[in-house]
N, C-alpha and C positions, 0 to 999 in steps of 0.2 A: 674345701678340702684340709684335712689339717695338716696343719704344717710341722714337718720333722726338722731333725740335726741332719748333718752330715753323717755324724756318730752313729746313727740309726739305720743309716744306708751301709755302713762300709762292709757288715756281715754278708751282704748280700751282694756285692760286687764283685767281679773278678781280681785276681792279681792285677796290678797297672798303681796309675796315680790318678787322686782328683785333685781337683782344684777351681777355685772361683775366680772367675774374671771382674773386669772393674767395676761393670753393668750388675754383678751381684748372682750372673749364672752360673752354676756347678755343669764340671765336664769332668768326664771319665778318659783318661791316655791310658793306652797300653803301655808305651815307654814313657821315660822322663821328659818332662816339657820344661821347658826355661822362660825366662821373662825377654823379651827382645820388643822393641819398640813401644814398650808399654802394653804390652796384648802377649799373651802364654801363644808359644809354637812347639812343632813339634819335629824331628827327623825324618823320622819313622814309625811303623805302628799305626793303630787305628785311634780314633776318635770315636765318643760319645756323649753327644749332651744327654744331662741330668734332670734341667729345667722343665722339661715339658711335662714327664710323666712321673713328675714330684714336687710339690710344695717343698721347697728345701730353707730354713733361715741362711740370710746371711752370717758369712765369716766374725767375728767378733775380730775384729783387728782389719789389718790391711791387707789387701787382696793381692800382694805381691806375695804376700808370706803365708799363704791359704793351703799351699801342695801337702798334699798328704800322699805318705805309700801306703795303698792297700796289701795287705798283704794277710795270709791266715796260716796259722800254727802247722797244720797239716801239708801245706804248699813248701815248706820251706825245707 
């Protein structure tokens, strides 16, 4: 399977947030998550893992700063 970057996937995702965990797996969150006890957590909303259906490259940097807001101009 061809490896892609998270930026390749952003236009296809619903409005929300994406972040890579410490093991290199990417997740989509419907509400902004936060780091607590060395893991991503969220208080409300939905969570979806992106690492199974896609082969996404690791974030170039520390996982704790991998959080990216997913938004589309037509949704603003």
